N, C-alpha and C positions, 0 to 999 in steps of 0.2 A: 724335629726334623721337618714335620708338617708346615710349620709356620715358614721356616727357611725357605722350603720349595714354594710356598704360596708367594713369599716375598721376591723370589727371583722370576717367577711366572709374570708377577706385577711388574718388574723392570722391564722384562723382554716385551712385555705387551705395550708399555710407554713407549719403548724404541721403535717397535714396528708401526704403532698409530700415529706417531709423531711424523714418520717418513711418509705415512699416507694422508698427512694433514689433518687428520682427526682431532688431535688434540694440539693446542698452542705451546709455544714455549714456557709460558707459565705454568700452564697445567702439566706439562713433562716434568718440569723442576719440583713441584709438589708430589708427583707421582715416584720420583726418583728419592725424594726425601723420606717418603713413607717406607719404600722398599729397603733403602739403605739402613733406616733406624731399626727395622725389624730384623734384618740380617745381622747387625751389631749385636742386638739383644739375645740372638740365638747362639752366640759365640761360645764354645766351650773352653774348659781351662788350657786345653792345648789342641788347638784347631790344626787341621792338615794344611799342607802348603797351599793346595788349591782353594781352600777356604780364605786364607789369607790374602792371596793374590786377588780373589774376587772382592774381598773388603777393600783393597787398596783402589782398585779400579772403581768401585762404585763410591767410595768416599770422593775420590777426585772428581769423577764426572758430576756428582751431586753438588759439590763446591762450585765447580765451573759453570755449571747450570744457572746456580743463584747470582753469580757474578755478570753472566750474560743478559740476564733479565733486570740489571740494575739494583740487586738487593746483596751487596756485597758483605754485608754484616752477619747475613745468615750463612754465607760460605766458610768463614773462618774456622768454625768448629768442626765441620767435615775435612776441612783441609789438616787440621790438627791431628784429627782421627787417622788421615791418610799418612801422615807423618810417622805417628807411633806405630802404626801397622808395618810400615816400610821397616822400622827398626826390628820389630818381631820377626819378620821375614828373613832379614839379615842373619840374626842370631840364629834363627831354625837352620837356615842354609849352611852356616858355619858349623854348627853342630853335625851335620851329615856329609860334609866335604872331605875329599881324600886329597891332600896336599895342595902345594902352592897355586897350583893350576887351575884347580877347581875353586880357589878363594878368589882369584882374578876374575873369573867367569861370573861368579856371584856377585863380586863387587860392582862389575859393569853392569850386571842385569839390574841390581838395586839403583845404582846411580842414575839411570835413566828416569826411574819414577820420581826418584828425588828431585831430578832436575825440574820435571813437570809441574811437581807440587809446590817448588819454590817459586816458579814463574807464575803459577796461580796465585800464590800468596801475594806477590809483588802486584798483580794485576789488582786484587781486592785492596791493598794498601793504598794504591794511587786512587782507586774510585773513592776511598774513605778517607783521603787528604793526608794519609800517613806517610810523609814523604821519607823519613828515616827509615821506617820498615821496609819500604819498598826498595830503598838503596842497599840496604843489607842483604835482602833476598836476591837482587840482581847481580850484586857482587859475588855471592856464593855460586850462582849459576855461572857467572863469567870465570870464575876459578875453575868450574868443572869443564870448560870448553874444550881443555887441553886433552881430556879423555873423550869428550863428545863433540868432536869438531863439526859434525853434521848438523849440530843445533845452533852453530854461528848466525846462520841466516834467520832462523827463527827469533832469537834473542835480540838480534840487531833491529827487526821490524817490531819486535815487542817494545824495544826502547823508544823507537820512532813513534810508536802509537801513544806512548807515554808522554812524548814531547809535543804531539799534535793535541791530546786531551788538555795538557796543563797550558798550552799556548792559548786555545780557545777559552780557558779560565782566566787568561791574562797573568798566569803566574810564570813570568818571562825567566826568572831565575832558575826555578825548576825546569821549564822546559828547555832551556839551554843547556842544562846539565844532561837531561835524557837524550836530546839530540847529539851532544858531543858523544855520549856513551854508545849511542847507535853507530855513528860514524866510526869511533875507535873499535868497535867488535867488528864491524863490517870488514876492516883491515886485518884482522886477525889471522885469517885463513883464506887465502886467494881462491882456493879450489871451491870452499863452501861459501863464498862471499854473495852478497845481495846483488851484487853488479854495480857498474859505474853509474848507470841511470839513476838506480837507487840511491847510491851515495851522494850524488849531486844534488838530489830531491831533499835528502837529509840536511846537506850543507845550505841550500838555500832557505829552508825553513830556520836553520839556525842562525842565518845571517839576518833574515826577517825578525826573529825573536829578539836579537841584539839591537836592530834599527828600531825596533817600536819600544823596547824596554828604555834604552836611554842613548839615543844615537851619538849625542856628545862624547859620553863617557865610554862607550863601547864601539866607537867607530871604527877603530884599527881591527878588532875581532869581527866586526860585521864584514869589513873589507876583506880580511884573511878569509873569513868562511866563503864570501862569494866567489872570490879569485879562485879557491880551492873547488869550488863547486863547477866553475866553468872550465877548470882544467881536467876535472873528472869527465863531464859531459856537458858541452856547450849547448845551451839551450836559450830560446830568445827570452825567457822569464828571468834567467840568470842575468843577462845583459841589460835588461830593463831594471831590475834591482839594484845592479851595480850603479847605474846612472842615478837612480833614486838616491841611493846612499850618498853618492858624491854631492849631487845637488843638495841635499839636506846638510852636508858638512862643510857646504860653503866653499867647495873647490874650485879652483880658477876655470876660465874657459879652455885653457890649454889642456889641464888634466882632462875636462870632460872631452874635449875634442879627441885627445888620445884614447879614451875609454871608447868613444863611437867608432873611432878609425879600426880598432880591434875586430870589430863585428861587420864592417861594411862588406867585407869578401863573402861572408857567410850567407845562406839562404835565409830569408826572412818574409813574411807576409807583407802584404800592403798594408793591412789594418795595424800590424805589428809596428811597422816604421811611422805609420801616422800616430800612433799612441805615443811613440817615443818623441815625435815631433812636438807633440801636444804638450807632453811633460816638460820638455826643454823650455818651451815658449811660455808656459804657466809659470815656471820659475824665473822668468824675466831673462833667459839666456837667449835673447833675440838672434845674435850673431851666430852662435852655434846652431840654433833652431833653423833659422832660415837657411843657412848652408847646407843643413841636413836636408831639410825640404827640396832643396834645388837638385841635390844629388838623387832623390827618390824616383823622379819620372823616368830617367834614363833606365833604371832597373826594371820598370813596369810598363814599358813603352806600349806592350800588347794588351795590357790588362784593360778590360772594360770600365775597370772602376778606377781609372786613372783619374777622372774629374775629382775624386775625393781629395786629391793633394792640392788642386787648385783651389777648392772650397776651403780646407784649412788655411791655406795661404792667406785668403781673403778675409777670413775669420780674424786672423792675428794681426793682420795690417790694420784692420778696423779697430782692434783692441787697442793697439799701438797708436791710434789716431793718425794712420797714414792713409787718410781717404781718397786722395788722388791715385795713389797706387793700387789701391782696392779696386777704383772705379775703373782703371784699366784692365785690371783682371777680369772683372765682370764683362767690358765691352769685348775682350778676347773671347770669352765664353760665349756671347751673343753670336759674334762672326763665326766661330766654330758651329753653333748650333745651325746656322744656316748653309753652311759649307759641308756638312756630312758628318761632323764631329760632335754630335749630341751626347749631353749627359745621359746617364741611365735615370730612369724615372725616380728612383730613391733619392739619387744624388740632385737630380733637378728640384725635387720637392724641398731639400736641404737648403739648396740656394734662394728660393722663394722665402724660406723663413728668414733667411739672412737678409734679403733685401727688404722685406717688410719690417725686420726689427729694427733696421737702420733707419727705414722712413719713418717708423713710429717714434724713434728717438728725437728726428729732426721735429716732427709734428708737436711733440712735448714742449720742445724748445722755442715753439712757435715759428720755426723756420719752414715755412709752408712750401715754399718754391723748391727748397732742397729736398723735402720728403717727396714732392711730386716727382723730381728727377729719379730717386731710387724706386718709386712704383711704376715709373715707366719703364726701368731696366726689367721689371717682373712682367708687365705688360707685353715686352718684345718678344716672350716665349710662347704666347698664344698667338694661335692663327686667326685671321678675320674670319668672323661669324661663329667661332667655336662657342659651344654653351657648356658652361663650368661654374659650379657654386663659388669656387674660390674666386675665379674671374669677376663674378658680382661683387663678392666682398670687396676685391681690389678697387673696382669702379666706384663703389661707395665710399671708400676711404679716400679716393682721389677728390670725389665730389665734395667731401668735407674740406679737403685743401683748397679746393677752387672758391668754396664759399667764404672761407677766411680771407681768401685774396680778392673778394668781391667779383670774382669773374663767374657771374651766375650762369650766363649762356653755357660756357664749358661745364659748368656743374651739371646742368640739365642734360648735356649730351652723355655725360657719364652715368646718371642715374637712369637714363634712357637703356643704356647698354647693361646695367645692372637689371632692369626690369626684364630686359631680353633674357637674360641668363637666369635670374631666379625671382620671376614675378611674385611668388607667393611668400617672400620671406619678410618677416616682420622689419627687419634692417633696412630692407628696400623701401618699405612703405614709410619707414621714418624718413629716409633721404628724401623722397618725394614731399614729405611733409616739410622739412626744414625749408625747401626751396619754396614751396607755397607761401610759408610764413614770410619768407624773406621778400616775396614779390607783392605781399599783402592781399593774397588770393585768399580769402577766408573760407569760402564754399570749398575750394580743393583742399586745404587743411584740414576742414572738418572731415571730409570725405575720407583724407588718409588716415585721420586719427579713428574714424569708425572701422576701417579695413584693420587698422592695428588692434583694436577692441576684440576684434572677431577672432583674429590670429592669437591673442592672449587666450580667449576661450577655448580654441581648438589648435594647439600648436602644430605646425605643418609635420607631415610625416616624412616629408623628403628633405628636412635639413640634416645632412650628415655631419659636417666639420661644424656647422653653425647651429648644432642642436641647442636649443634654449634650456636654461635651467629654469627653476620656477619663479626666479628674482628678475630674469632678464625683461620679459614684457612689462613688468611694472615699473621697472627702472626706466624703461624707455618711454614709458606713459608718463612718469613723474618729470622727466627731461622735456619731453613734448610741452607739458603744462607751464614748465618754468620758460622755455623759449617763447612761447605765446604770450606770457605775462612781460617779459623783457621787451616784446615787440608791440606791446599794449594792443593785443587782440583778444579781448576778454571773453567774446563767444567761443572761441576755438580753444582757450585755456579751460573754460568750462566743461566743454565736451571732453577734453582729455582727462578732467579731474573726475568726472561723473564715471568712465571707464575705469579709472585708476581706483576709485573706491570701492569698486566692485571687486576687485582683485588683490587689494594689498592684504597681507597676513600680519605685518607688524602694527602693533596697535597705536604706538605713537605716530608712525607715519600717516595711519589711517585717518587718525583723528586731525592732525594737521591737515590733510587733504581736504577733509570734511569741512573743516572751518573755513579753509580758503575758498571752497566752492560756495559756502553759505554767504561770504562776504561779497565775492564776486557778483553773486545773484542778486544779493540786495542792493548793491550798486547799480546793477542794471534796472532793478525795479525802481529806484529812486530817480534815475538819469532818464529812462525812456517810457516809465509808467507801464511798463508791460506785465502787469500782474497775472494775466491768465496764462502767458507762454512760460513763466518760469514758477508759477506755483508748484507743478508736478516735480521739477527739479528740487525744490526747497522740501517737499513732502517726502521725496526719494531719500534725500540727504538725511533728514531727521530720523526717517525710519532706519536707515543704516546705522546711524550713531546709537539707535536705541537697540538694534539688533546685536551689534558688537558688544555694548555695554551689558545685555544680558547674558553673553556667553560666559562660560566659566573660563577664567584666565590662567593660562599655564606661564606667560611670559614674565619671567623675572623682572625685567626691566619696567615692564607697566605694573605699577604699585596701586594698592587701593587707594591711596590718597590722590593719584594721579587720575584713577577712574572717577573720584568724586568731583574733583577739578573740572573734568570734561563733562560730566553730568550736569553740573552746575551751569557751564557755559552755554550748552546747548538749550537747557529748560529756560533760561533767562531770555535768549534770543528767541525761542518759540514763543515765549509770553509776550514779547514786543511785537511779534510779528502778528500776533492774534489781535493785538489793540491796532496795528497798523491796517489789518483787514477788516475794521468795524462796519465797513459799507457791505462787506459780502459775508452774510452770517454762517455759511458752510464753511468756507475757508477759516473763518474767526474760530468757529467751534473744533475744527481739526487741529488747528495750532494750540488751542487751551488743552486738548486732550493730550497732545504730544507733550506739551510743557509738563503735565500732570504725569505721564508716564516716566519722563526722563527724570523728574524729580524723585521717584522711588529708587534711584540709586544714590541719593543723597542723604546724609544723616537726618533723623526725624526731630529737627531742633524747631523751635516756635515760628521761625521765619519760614522754614520750608512747609510747616504744617498750613500755616496761613495761606501760603501760595497754593497748596495743593486744594485747600478748602475752595479758594476763590476760583481755581481752574475748574473743579467739578460742577460748583454753582453756574458759571458762566455756560459751561457746556449744557448743563441741563435746560437753562434759561433758552439757549439758541435751538435745542431740540424742541422745545414747547412752542417757541416763536415759529419754526419752521414747520411744525406740526399743524398750527392754526390755518398755515398757508396751503397746506396740501389739498389737492383735488381728489386723489385716490384714497380710500379708506384704508388700503393695506400700509400703504407708506406712512400713512399718518399713525397708524397702530403701532408701526415699528419705530417711529421716533419718539412716541410717548413711552414705550417700553424702555428704549435706551435711556430716555431721560430719568425714568423711575430707579434705573440700575447704578447711574452716575449720582443720584440722589442718597441712594442706600449707602455708596461708597462715601459720600460727602458726610452723611451722620455719623459714620464711625469715626472719621477723622476729627469732627467737630466735637464729639464726646471727649476725646483725647486732649485736643486743645483747649477745652474749658477746663482743664485741670490745671493749666499752666499760668492763669491769671485772670483778671477781672474782665469780662467782656458785657457787661449789663447793656452797654449802650449798641452793642453789635447787633444788626438785624437778621442775622444768619437764621434764627430759629424761626423767625416769621416768614422768610423767603423760602426755607425748607418746608415750612407748613404749607405755604400757598402754591409751590410748584408741584409739590407731592399731590395735594387736593386736586389741581388742575389735571394732572396726569391720570391720577386715579378715577377721577369722575368721568373723563371723556373715554377711558377703558372700560368703563362700567364695572369697576373694580367691586367685588363684595365686600372688601376690608374697608372701603371708605367710610361706613358708619363707625366703625371702630376708631378710625382716625379722629372723626369728628367728636366722638365721646371725650377724648382726651383734651380737644379743643375747648369745649363748654366749660370744662373744669378750671382752665387757666384763668387766675385772678386779674392778670394785668395786661389782657388783650386789648389790642386798640380798635377804635372804631373802623379806621381804614381798612384793617385787615379784615374785619366782619363784612365790610361792604363789599371788598374784593371777592371775598368767597361767596358772598350772595350773587354777585355778578357771574362768577365762574361756574356756579351751580346750574344756570339756566344757559350757559354758553355752550351752542351745537357743538359736538354731539351730546353733550352732557344735558341731563334734564331732570333736576332734583328739586321741585317746587318747594316741598317741606324743609328740606336744607335751606333752602333759600330764605324761606320766610323766618326760620328760626334765627338765621344770621341776622336778619334785618331787624327783627324784635330786640335781640341782644344789642345791636348797634343804637336802635332808639332808646332804649334803657340807659345806655351809657351818655347819650346825648341830653337825656332828662337830668342825669346826675350832674352836669357841669353847672359851675356855679352862675355863669352867664351862658345861656344857651346860645349856640351858633345857629341862627335861625335859617340860614341859606343851607347848610348841611344838613339840618334837622328836616327842612322842606323836601330835599332831594330823597332822603331815606323813607321818609313817610309817604312820598309819592310812589316810590317803588313797591312799598309794603302794600298799600291799597290797590295799586295795578294788579299785582299778584293776587291778592286776597278778592279782589272784586273786578273780574275780567268784563270788558266791555262787550255789551250784546247779551248777556246772560240775564234771564229774568226770573227763572225758578231756582231763587237762592234758599239755602237752609238759613233758618230763623238764628242760629247760633253763630254763623258766618256773618249775617248782616249785623248781629250785636256787636260781633268783634270790630268789623269795619266801623261800626258806629262809633266806638271808643276811639278808633284812630281819627276820626273827624273831630270828636270832642278833645282830643290831645291837640289837635291842630289849631282849635279855636282858643284853647287856652294860651297856647304860645302865641297866636297872631294877635290875641287881646294885649298881651304883656309887652309886645315889642313892635316897633315901626319897620324893623329890618326885614320882616318876612316878605319874600318876593311876591308882587302884586300878581304876576303870572300864575304862580303857584295858587294863591288864594283864589283867582278867577277859575283855576282847574278844579280845585276843592268844591267850590260852589256849583260847578257845572256838574260834576260827577254825583253829587248829593241831590240836586235837582232832578238829573236824568233818572237816578235811582227810584226817587219819588214817582215819576212819571210811569216808569216800568211797573210799579207796585199799583198804581192807579188803572193801568190797562188790564191787570189780571184781577181787577175787582177789590184789590187789598187796601181800602180807603183810608183807613185808619194810619196804616203804614206810609201809605203815599204822604199823608198831610204832615207827618212827622218828618219825613226826608226831605220834603219839598220847603218844609218850616226850617230845616237843618241848614238847606243852601242858602235861603234868605237871611240867615244870621251871618253868613260869610258876606253878603251884599253890604252890609255896612261898613266892612273893612276894606272896600275897595276904594281906590282914590280916583284917578281921571276916568276910570271906566265905569264908575257907578251909574252915571246918569244913563249910559248906553244900556245896562241890564235892569233898570228900575222898573 
């Protein structure tokens, strides 16, 4: 008892809270489910009548609740409980009845509940697609209507709802059955009927179901249903549907005329009449359609929307290629416009659309004069001096027609009007641009392109109907470049392509534009030798290509292979430009560096690695060269540091490259060494000595390399005399080891070594330094004695330096040393040629 009371309280709470919108439909269904199940579980062996009635009510409403929230499968069990409980009630009532009268009352009482349960079961069956079960339930309900006539309306509407549901699911056979049932049930009892309007509505949907199911097969049924509908309650929708069915069935004009005539004397809205006329004309029934259209104005003479009829007339005249008649109608409207018979704004806008559409068709067919004719009709509706965005667009379209007709002055007038109406439109600027190109006014064309570029960056906030999508600006710039190229105006085309490449999102289009810009710029360089004015354009173009290649790609159309092809194209052109700008080190360096950066998007095969290595070597070489010429220390340091960075990257590539083949004759190792030595020595880099330690250990180092290192070690701002001497000594040793000594090279190397070891003007020299220098002089004598190829001026220089060293020793009282050095000098005297007599 306590559980049952709690369940009833829960049920009542769910009802009151649902009314207060505290719980939603689904929550209420769940609460009812719990309460109902608890009540059923509490049922005794012989429950009283009140308990049974409560169970019936709760089971029915729980089942209905599940149906209403779209969970019909959960409803069936409760509806079955309701059905069995109704039977229990009936048995209980019969037991306690007194006579026939009581039985009839009890039977009627039970049948009301039974009718409801059956109708709910029918709903559940339809929702679950069980057509046969639904039919059976409805048939039982239908049989009960004789005893429950008041339920006629309910059952008729229920069948109508089933018809609507199955129609929406395109189950036309089932839909037609339910709609027929709805109509038949609605006729069963006039007193409790759904009414003529509802019956007509049912029949119209029935006719529609037959029409959409198979109009040819069920034509007669569809026509019969719609005729019945129109007899029950005449409605414009019924008339319209009848005409549709007749048209689909291929009825004759006479039959359709007859159907139209039936309704001409009934009240119909203007829009309905227009839709009927459209229907007739769209199905090729021109005769009936135009006759019907002619009859409409008389019925709506006072309507402000009368212009809609004329517009429809014009549209269909144009569709049927009766352009002259259409023009007459338009001219009538224009006359009316200036004589107090203006169209409503909505109708006037529609007319403009019709006129522009016709003009556009002529434009596409290249009938520019005819297009202008239709555009002029549109202009007629604007007052002089009126400012309107649409008028600006109209004038631009007319300007395009005039340009095709070579009527430039008229085109300029039209564009002037467009500028007056909408000066900040990119489309207006484009019209200005086209005229400038046609008149070969490059300055004005470039100015227009610049304005267009600005508008692409910041689209106008005032363009309402002409609001640009993201591609409009780039499409116009692309077209601008194309027009300039067609008219051989390269400077203008380049400017358009510059702006275009800044805004294009499509990769394929972007790279096509960039390549075109590169080719144009190069041709300008070649033709006019304008290196300075176009280098910035080239730099920006290559930088844009590099930036886009570096971005992660999401475009499916732009594949990895395409990316590689573009990278190869740009790296090769950058290489060629670097070579071309050999007279300008800075530009050459920039393009070699660009070529290297672009090559990083290519597969690292041998050819690409060689190109990368060369680019970096050349870049480092130019940095060093520019560093030698810098006046400011800071700039020199910056260039030297850059050179080191490029050399480091080059060394990494060179390591990989050497694994791919034999590079024995490649000078890269030597160049890397010399460039790094120069950069580090001039930067006063503490790691320089470590670098040189690895150098002295190399077995196959060349004399030339050692001599260059010696020179670089003393080239300002570097000053490393000990490194210089060491390099010169190593070079001298290599000279000695030659089978035949090259006396000239030997003499130069020895000269440098003696100059470094025995500075001019110094008298207080260490004895071991003098001994070291003495050995160099002895070396020189041995070579001089063994060959006639030793340069005479070098012999003279050696003799003079030895003699002067002796004199210096004499002045400080070192007579023995002085005698030795002067004697050494005189030993060279014997080897002089023509100069010997002068010095003896």
